C-alpha positions as CSV (number, residue, x, y, z in Angstrom):
1,M,66.1,135.4,91.7
2,K,68.2,135.5,88.5
3,L,71.3,137.7,88.5
4,W,70.0,139.3,85.3
5,Q,66.3,139.5,86.4
6,G,66.1,143.3,86.5
7,R,65.6,143.7,82.7
8,F,62.5,141.6,82.6
9,S,58.9,142.1,83.9
10,S,58.1,138.4,84.3
11,P,60.0,135.4,85.5
12,M,61.2,132.8,83.3
13,S,58.8,130.0,82.5
14,A,59.5,126.6,84.4
15,D,60.3,124.7,81.2
16,A,62.5,127.4,79.9
17,D,64.3,127.6,83.2
18,S,64.8,123.8,83.2
19,F,66.2,123.8,79.7
20,N,68.5,126.8,80.4
21,E,70.0,125.7,83.7
22,S,73.5,124.2,84.0
23,L,73.9,123.8,87.8
24,S,73.2,120.1,87.4
25,F,76.6,119.6,85.7
26,D,78.6,122.8,86.3
27,Q,78.4,122.5,90.1
28,K,81.7,120.5,89.6
29,L,83.3,123.9,89.1
30,Y,82.3,125.1,92.7
31,R,85.9,125.0,93.8
32,A,87.3,126.7,90.9
33,D,84.6,129.4,91.0
34,I,85.3,130.2,94.7
35,T,89.1,130.1,94.1
36,A,88.7,132.6,91.2
37,S,86.2,134.8,93.3
38,L,88.6,134.9,96.3
39,A,91.3,136.4,94.0
40,H,89.1,138.8,92.3
41,A,87.8,140.0,95.6
42,E,91.3,140.4,96.9
43,M,92.2,142.4,93.7
44,L,89.1,144.7,94.2
45,G,90.4,145.6,97.7
46,K,93.9,146.1,96.6
47,C,93.0,148.4,93.8
48,N,90.5,150.4,96.1
49,I,87.7,149.5,93.7
50,I,85.7,148.3,96.9
51,P,87.0,149.1,100.5
52,Q,89.5,146.8,101.9
53,E,87.1,145.7,104.7
54,E,84.4,144.7,102.3
55,S,86.9,142.7,100.3
56,E,87.9,140.8,103.5
57,T,84.2,140.3,104.4
58,I,83.5,138.8,100.9
59,R,86.6,136.5,101.1
60,N,85.5,135.3,104.6
61,G,82.1,134.6,103.2
62,L,83.5,132.7,100.2
63,N,85.7,130.7,102.4
64,E,82.9,129.7,104.7
65,I,80.7,128.5,101.7
66,L,83.7,126.5,100.3
67,S,84.2,124.8,103.7
68,E,80.5,123.9,104.0
69,I,80.2,122.6,100.6
70,E,83.1,120.3,101.1
71,S,81.9,119.3,104.5
72,G,78.5,118.4,103.0
73,S,76.7,120.9,105.3
74,L,75.8,123.0,102.4
75,E,74.0,121.3,99.5
76,I,74.3,122.9,96.1
77,G,71.1,123.6,94.4
78,N,68.2,126.0,93.6
79,A,70.1,128.2,91.2
80,E,70.7,128.7,87.6
81,D,74.4,127.7,87.7
82,I,77.2,127.4,90.1
83,H,78.1,131.2,89.8
84,S,74.7,132.1,90.8
85,F,74.6,129.6,93.6
86,V,77.8,131.0,95.1
87,E,76.9,134.7,94.9
88,E,73.4,134.1,96.2
89,N,74.6,132.3,99.1
90,L,77.3,134.9,99.7
91,V,74.7,137.7,99.8
92,K,72.5,135.7,102.3
93,R,75.5,135.5,104.6
94,I,77.1,138.9,104.4
95,G,74.2,141.2,102.9
96,S,74.5,143.6,100.2
97,V,78.3,143.8,100.4
98,G,78.2,140.4,98.7
99,K,76.7,142.1,95.7
100,K,79.9,144.0,95.1
101,L,81.9,140.8,94.2
102,H,80.7,141.0,90.7
103,T,82.2,144.5,90.2
104,A,84.4,144.5,87.2
105,R,83.5,141.0,86.1
106,S,81.0,139.3,83.9
107,R,79.8,135.7,84.0
108,N,81.5,135.4,80.6
109,D,85.0,136.0,81.9
110,Q,84.1,134.3,85.1
111,V,83.0,131.0,83.6
112,A,86.0,131.0,81.2
113,T,88.5,131.5,84.2
114,D,86.8,128.9,86.4
115,F,86.8,126.2,83.6
116,R,90.4,126.8,82.8
117,L,91.3,126.4,86.5
118,Y,89.3,123.2,86.5
119,A,90.9,122.0,83.3
120,R,94.3,122.8,84.5
121,E,93.7,120.4,87.5
122,S,92.2,117.8,85.3
123,C,95.5,117.9,83.1
124,D,97.5,117.3,86.2
125,K,95.4,114.3,87.2
126,A,95.5,112.9,83.7
127,I,99.3,113.2,83.7
128,S,99.5,111.6,87.0
129,L,97.3,108.6,86.0
130,V,99.1,108.2,82.7
131,K,102.4,108.2,84.6
132,D,101.2,105.5,86.8
133,L,100.4,103.4,83.8
134,I,103.7,103.9,82.2
135,E,105.5,103.1,85.3
136,T,103.5,99.8,85.4
137,L,104.4,99.0,81.8
138,V,107.9,99.8,82.4
139,L,108.0,97.3,85.3
140,R,106.5,94.6,83.0
141,A,109.0,95.4,80.5
142,K,112.0,95.1,82.7
143,E,110.8,91.6,84.0
144,S,109.8,90.3,80.7
145,A,112.7,91.5,78.6
146,K,114.3,88.1,78.5
147,Y,110.9,86.5,77.3
148,L,110.4,86.1,73.5
149,M,107.1,86.5,71.8
150,P,106.0,86.8,68.1
151,G,105.9,90.2,66.7
152,F,103.1,90.8,64.2
153,T,102.4,92.8,61.0
154,H,99.0,92.3,59.4
155,L,98.2,90.2,62.4
156,R,100.5,87.5,61.0
157,K,103.7,86.3,62.7
158,A,106.7,88.5,61.4
159,Q,109.7,88.3,63.6
160,P,110.7,87.3,67.1
161,V,110.6,90.2,69.6
162,S,111.3,90.7,73.2
163,C,108.2,90.8,75.3
164,G,109.8,93.9,77.1
165,Q,110.1,95.6,73.8
166,Y,106.4,95.2,73.3
167,F,105.7,96.9,76.5
168,N,108.2,99.6,75.9
169,A,106.3,100.3,72.5
170,Y,103.1,101.1,74.6
171,S,105.1,103.3,77.0
172,E,106.2,105.4,74.1
173,M,102.7,106.0,72.9
174,F,101.7,107.0,76.4
175,L,104.7,109.2,76.8
176,R,103.3,111.1,73.9
177,D,100.1,111.4,75.6
178,L,101.7,112.9,78.6
179,D,103.4,115.5,76.4
180,R,100.0,116.4,74.8
181,F,98.4,116.9,78.2
182,A,101.4,118.8,79.4
183,A,101.2,121.1,76.3
184,C,97.4,121.4,76.7
185,R,98.1,122.6,80.3
186,R,100.7,125.2,79.1
187,R,98.3,126.5,76.4
188,L,95.2,126.8,78.8
189,N,97.1,128.4,81.5
190,V,96.1,131.9,80.4
191,M,93.8,134.0,82.6
192,P,90.6,135.5,80.9
193,L,89.6,137.3,84.1
194,G,89.4,141.0,83.6
195,S,87.9,140.6,80.1
196,A,84.5,141.2,81.5
197,A,81.6,140.5,79.1
198,L,83.7,141.0,75.9
199,A,85.2,144.5,75.8
200,G,87.2,144.6,79.0
201,T,86.3,146.8,81.9
202,S,86.5,150.6,82.8
203,Y,87.6,149.8,86.3
204,P,91.2,150.3,87.3
205,I,91.8,146.6,87.9
206,D,95.2,144.8,88.2
207,R,95.1,141.7,86.2
208,E,98.6,140.8,86.8
209,F,98.0,140.7,90.5
210,T,94.9,138.4,90.0
211,R,97.0,136.3,87.6
212,E,99.7,135.7,90.1
213,L,97.2,134.8,92.8
214,L,95.6,132.2,90.6
215,G,98.9,130.8,89.2
216,F,98.3,131.5,85.6
217,D,101.4,132.0,83.4
218,E,100.0,135.0,81.6
219,I,97.0,137.0,80.9
220,S,94.7,137.0,77.8
221,E,95.7,139.7,75.2
222,N,92.3,140.2,73.7
223,S,89.0,140.3,75.6
224,L,86.8,139.2,72.6
225,D,88.8,136.1,72.3
226,A,89.3,135.5,75.9
227,V,85.6,135.0,76.7
228,S,85.0,132.9,73.5
229,D,88.0,130.7,73.5
230,R,87.3,127.0,74.0
231,D,90.2,125.7,72.2
232,F,91.6,124.4,75.4
233,V,88.6,122.0,75.7
234,A,89.3,120.7,72.2
235,D,92.9,120.4,73.0
236,Y,92.0,118.4,76.2
237,L,89.5,116.2,74.3
238,F,91.9,115.5,71.5
239,A,94.6,114.4,74.1
240,A,92.0,112.3,76.0
241,S,90.8,110.7,72.7
242,L,94.3,109.8,71.5
243,A,95.2,108.5,75.0
244,M,92.1,106.3,74.9
245,A,93.0,105.3,71.2
246,H,96.3,104.0,72.6
247,L,94.6,102.3,75.6
248,S,92.2,100.6,73.1
249,R,95.0,99.2,71.0
250,L,96.4,97.7,74.3
251,C,93.0,96.4,75.1
252,E,92.9,94.6,71.7
253,D,96.3,93.0,72.1
254,T,95.1,91.9,75.7
255,I,91.9,90.4,74.3
256,L,93.9,88.6,71.5
257,Y,96.9,87.4,73.7
258,T,94.7,86.1,76.5
259,S,92.5,84.1,74.2
260,E,92.9,80.3,73.9
261,E,93.8,80.7,70.3
262,F,96.8,82.9,71.3
263,G,97.5,81.9,75.0
264,Y,100.3,84.2,75.6
265,W,99.0,86.0,78.7
266,N,96.5,85.3,81.4
267,I,94.1,87.7,82.9
268,P,93.5,87.0,86.6
269,D,90.1,85.9,87.9
270,E,89.7,89.1,89.8
271,Y,89.7,91.1,86.6
272,S,87.7,88.7,84.5
273,T,84.0,87.8,84.1
274,G,82.1,84.6,83.2
275,S,79.0,83.7,81.2
276,S,75.5,83.2,82.5
277,I,74.9,80.1,80.2
278,M,78.4,78.7,79.4
279,P,80.2,77.5,82.5
280,Q,83.6,77.4,80.9
281,K,83.8,80.9,79.9
282,K,86.3,83.5,81.2
283,N,85.6,86.6,79.4
284,P,87.9,89.8,79.0
285,D,85.1,92.2,79.7
286,L,87.3,94.9,81.3
287,P,89.4,95.3,78.2
288,E,86.3,95.1,76.0
289,L,84.7,97.8,78.0
290,V,87.7,100.3,77.8
291,R,87.9,99.5,74.0
292,G,84.2,100.3,73.8
293,K,84.4,103.6,75.9
294,T,87.0,105.0,73.5
295,G,84.0,105.9,71.2
296,R,82.7,108.1,73.9
297,A,85.9,110.1,74.1
298,Y,85.9,110.5,70.2
299,G,82.2,111.7,70.3
300,H,82.9,114.3,72.9
301,L,85.8,115.7,70.8
302,M,83.5,115.9,67.7
303,S,80.9,117.6,69.8
304,I,83.1,120.5,70.9
305,L,84.5,120.9,67.5
306,T,81.0,121.1,66.2
307,V,80.0,123.6,68.9
308,I,82.7,126.1,68.2
309,K,82.9,125.8,64.3
310,G,80.4,128.5,63.4
311,L,80.0,130.8,66.4
312,P,80.4,134.6,65.9
313,L,82.4,136.6,68.4
314,A,82.2,136.8,71.3
315,Y,80.3,134.8,73.9
316,N,77.3,132.5,72.9
317,K,75.2,130.4,75.1
318,D,76.4,127.5,72.9
319,F,79.4,127.5,75.1
320,Q,77.3,125.9,77.9
321,E,77.7,122.7,75.8
322,D,81.5,122.7,76.5
323,K,81.3,121.1,80.1
324,E,79.3,117.9,80.0
325,C,81.5,116.5,77.1
326,F,84.6,117.5,79.1
327,F,83.4,116.0,82.3
328,D,82.3,112.7,80.8
329,A,85.6,112.5,78.9
330,E,87.5,113.3,81.9
331,K,85.6,110.6,84.0
332,T,85.9,108.0,81.1
333,L,89.7,108.6,80.7
334,F,90.4,108.4,84.4
335,S,88.5,105.3,85.1
336,C,89.9,103.6,82.0
337,V,93.5,104.3,82.7
338,A,93.2,103.5,86.5
339,I,91.5,100.1,85.8
340,Y,93.9,99.1,83.1
341,T,96.9,100.0,85.3
342,A,95.6,97.7,88.0
343,L,94.9,95.0,85.4
344,M,98.5,95.2,83.8
345,K,100.1,94.7,87.2
346,K,98.4,91.3,87.4
347,I,98.8,89.9,83.9
348,T,100.9,86.8,83.9
349,F,102.8,85.3,81.0
350,N,102.7,81.9,79.3
351,V,106.4,82.0,78.6
352,N,106.8,78.7,76.8
353,K,103.8,79.4,74.5
354,M,105.1,82.7,73.6
355,F,108.7,81.3,72.9
356,E,107.3,78.4,70.8
357,D,105.3,80.8,68.6
358,A,108.1,83.3,68.3
359,G,110.0,80.8,66.1
360,S,107.0,79.6,64.2
361,G,105.8,80.8,60.9
362,F,109.4,81.2,59.4
363,S,109.7,84.2,61.5
364,T,113.6,84.3,61.2
365,A,113.5,84.3,57.3
366,T,114.7,87.9,57.4
367,D,117.8,86.7,59.3
368,V,118.6,84.4,56.4
369,A,118.4,87.1,53.9
370,D,120.4,89.4,56.1
371,Y,122.9,86.6,56.5
372,L,123.4,86.3,52.7
373,A,123.5,90.2,52.3
374,K,126.2,90.5,54.9
375,K,128.2,87.9,52.8
376,G,128.0,90.2,49.8
377,M,124.9,89.0,48.0
378,P,122.5,91.9,47.0
379,F,119.5,92.0,49.3
380,R,117.0,91.4,46.7
381,D,118.8,88.3,45.6
382,A,119.0,87.1,49.2
383,H,115.5,87.8,49.6
384,A,114.6,85.5,46.6
385,V,117.0,82.7,47.9
386,T,115.3,82.8,51.3
387,G,112.0,82.7,49.7
388,K,113.0,79.5,47.9
389,L,114.2,78.1,51.3
390,V,110.8,78.8,52.8
391,R,108.9,77.2,50.0
392,Y,111.1,74.1,50.3
393,C,110.4,74.0,54.2
394,I,106.7,74.2,53.4
395,E,106.8,71.3,50.9
396,Q,109.1,69.3,53.1
397,N,107.1,70.2,56.4
398,K,110.2,71.7,58.0
399,T,111.3,74.9,59.8
400,L,114.3,77.0,59.0
401,F,116.0,75.9,62.1
402,S,115.5,72.3,61.4
403,L,117.3,72.6,58.1
404,T,120.7,71.0,57.8
405,L,123.7,72.9,56.4
406,D,123.6,70.9,53.2
407,E,119.9,72.0,52.7
408,F,121.0,75.6,53.1
409,R,124.0,75.3,50.8
410,A,121.7,73.7,48.1
411,E,120.4,77.2,47.5
412,S,123.7,79.1,48.1
413,D,127.3,78.2,48.8
414,L,127.5,81.3,50.9
415,F,126.0,79.6,53.8
416,D,128.3,78.4,56.5
417,A,127.7,76.4,59.8
418,D,126.9,79.7,61.7
419,I,123.6,79.8,59.7
420,L,122.2,77.1,61.9
421,Q,122.4,79.4,64.9
422,A,121.6,82.6,63.2
423,V,118.0,81.3,62.4
424,T,116.9,80.5,66.0
425,P,114.5,82.9,67.7
426,R,117.0,84.0,70.4
427,A,119.7,84.7,68.0
428,S,117.2,86.6,65.7
429,A,116.1,88.9,68.6
430,E,119.6,89.4,70.0
431,A,120.9,90.4,66.7
432,R,118.6,93.5,66.5
433,N,120.7,95.5,69.1
434,S,120.0,99.0,67.4
435,V,118.4,101.8,69.4
436,G,114.8,100.6,70.0
437,G,115.6,97.1,69.0
438,S,114.6,93.8,70.4
439,S,117.9,92.5,72.0
440,L,118.0,92.1,75.7
441,G,120.5,95.2,76.0
442,A,118.4,97.4,73.6
443,V,115.2,96.7,75.7
444,R,116.9,97.6,78.9
445,R,118.3,100.8,77.3
446,G,114.7,101.4,76.2
447,V,113.6,101.1,79.8
448,N,116.2,103.4,81.2
449,S,115.3,106.0,78.4
450,I,111.6,105.8,79.2
451,R,112.3,106.3,82.9
452,K,114.5,109.2,82.3
453,R,111.9,110.9,80.1
454,L,109.2,110.3,82.6
455,K,110.9,112.3,85.2
456,K,110.2,115.6,83.4
457,F,106.4,115.1,84.0
């Protein structure tokens, strides 16, 4: 029987019931629902809204239900939603006393509280998984700090960079993701319970007592807003979408760098696939899948924004659409971060190929211009002189570090013998010792900085 059936003279039709139900997906909230109900029942007893012994009976029944669901002896089913399922099972166990659990509570504030409890735990899990990924990237940065690779702009070789600086760059992105999930957790950790349907309750409840039991930082200040607020869902989905965007960028680099055309990294066989027709193929299917799944997270963010954009106060059934998008985005994010953490631990480097390409394409041309500027030549003039040298190298099929001192001095007498060292890839990278730069020292300082900031999460 529906919790609201008393108003109606005939039961809901089967097709309408099937369309209306949410148990098929909101059963994931069973632990949160029972946790919130335990706190609510304890508060009802404390405030003498129901007798203490009835409060204890309700809590014992709820704990039994939780234990049996988790052991598998009680299968969730045959109810409109998880809230109905728990309450109906409670009444079957303890009789009419179970019907008192819903005193001073509506499904509106109940589901809002349950979902926040679940989302809070999901934020914690997301933070934990992203931390694991960052720790893996930091380890790769530390061990590869001495390796050089090309840095790219416009997907064209730009300047030599430390491989460690590359991994530190992604750690910075994921640190921002940690901060977003932590901020999302702080904002959602507000308790709606006690708002009832929309206007609050006439019972002498103690919301602060319930808040403390459930570990919320504060209670909601407006009951109309509390039951209709799904900003925290949009917050979470935005954080998940941006984390997936960063992961997708790492996937794209992985796909490029492990290709035969680049040849900088190797994906191990256990994280690769082959072709059903071409025996030679070793495909980066896992990075491609993660890159593709990013679109799912984006879609779910747009879904919740569309749901909430035109809803009148207070609660509307549209809010039932908040959970499936959340649950799928959560699953997508967790699986993608976990598999990519495992994959990044196994990536190996083709050090010689990276070093060879780091010095190709006139990647140290900026060092030539900087050399002249440090000797007093205006940078724009130094830029022009260097451009002429590059053109000369192209015409003569040479590189900057194969030029002789005489060839340098043909363009400017400011060049001295030390230019021959300054244009090597290693010297170029080591010259960039500023904070966040590509020198070995800068990369190691970056690693230490990332580890220090990681400790606060």
